[in-house]
C-alpha positions in Angstrom: 20.5 5.3 7.5 17.9 7.1 9.6 17.8 10.0 7.2 17.2 7.7 4.3 14.3 6.0 6.2 12.9 9.5 7.0 13.1 10.5 3.3 11.6 7.2 2.1 8.6 7.5 4.4 8.0 11.1 3.3 8.4 10.3 -0.4 6.1 7.3 -0.1 3.5 9.5 1.6 3.7 11.9 -1.3 2.9 9.1 -3.7 0.2 7.6 -1.5 -1.8 10.8 -0.9 -3.2 11.2 -4.4 -3.6 7.4 -4.8 -5.7 7.2 -1.7 -7.8 10.2 -2.8 -8.5 8.6 -6.2 -9.2 5.3 -4.6 -11.7 6.8 -2.1 -13.4 8.8 -4.9 -13.8 5.6 -6.9 -15.3 3.8 -3.9 -17.9 6.6 -3.5 -18.6 6.5 -7.2 -19.1 2.8 -7.2 -21.3 2.8 -4.1 -23.5 5.7 -5.2 -24.0 4.2 -8.6 -24.9 0.8 -7.2 -22.1 -1.1 -9.0 -21.7 -4.8 -8.0 -18.4 -6.5 -7.4 -18.9 -8.3 -10.8 -19.4 -5.0 -12.6 -16.3 -3.5 -11.0 -14.2 -6.5 -11.9 -15.6 -6.3 -15.4 -14.2 -2.8 -15.7 -10.8 -3.6 -14.2 -10.0 -7.0 -15.8 -7.2 -6.8 -18.3 -6.5 -3.1 -17.7 -2.9 -2.1 -17.7 -3.8 1.3 -16.2 -5.5 -0.2 -13.2 -2.6 -2.7 -12.7 -0.1 0.2 -12.7 -2.3 2.4 -10.4 -2.9 -0.3 -7.8 0.6 -1.8 -8.2 2.1 1.6 -7.4 -0.4 1.9 -4.5 0.8 -1.4 -3.1 4.5 -0.7 -3.4 4.1 2.8 -1.8 2.1 1.3 1.1 4.6 -1.5 1.5 7.4 1.1 1.9 5.4 3.6 4.0 3.7 1.5 6.6 6.6 -0.7 7.7 8.8 2.4 8.3 6.2 3.8 10.6 5.8 0.4 12.3 9.6 0.3 12.8 9.6 3.6 14.5 6.7 2.6 16.8 8.4 -0.6 17.7 11.6 1.2 18.5 9.9 3.8 20.6 7.2 1.8 22.4 8.8 -1.6 23.0 12.0 -3.0 24.4 13.0 -4.3 21.0 16.4 -3.2 19.7 16.9 -1.5 16.4 17.7 -4.7 14.5 14.7 -6.6 15.9 12.4 -3.7 15.1 13.9 -3.4 11.6 13.5 -7.2 11.0 9.9 -7.2 12.0 9.2 -4.2 9.9 10.9 -5.8 6.9 8.9 -9.0 7.4 5.7 -6.9 7.5 6.8 -5.0 4.3 7.2 -8.3 2.5 3.8 -9.6 3.6 2.2 -6.3 2.5 3.9 -6.4 -0.8 3.1 -10.1 -1.6 -0.6 -9.9 -0.4 -1.1 -6.5 -2.1 0.3 -7.6 -5.4 -1.7 -10.8 -5.2 -4.8 -8.6 -4.8 -3.8 -6.5 -7.8 -3.5 -9.7 -9.9 -6.9 -10.9 -8.7 -8.6 -7.5 -9.6 -6.8 -6.9 -12.9 -6.3 -10.4 -14.0 
């Protein structure tokens, strides 16, 4: 199981890296061009491409971050493997639900 978690975290990092880069470039573009929140939402509303982009971003983050949290909890606390895994799974669910809710709000 540890090997699977290791591979999942590395694969999710491979997915996240280009998505984070594009996201940061978009933020810089929006800020430099003085786009307002309304203008940004006007460009993203109803866009399947943005829904897929940010949906994938959310799923990858909801896989990647909890695996790291699980490892931190196992190494730095007195929690057992099951407790650390349970907390990480709960965190994954929260990230996934809140992230997908944000995607729906941005894309509509």
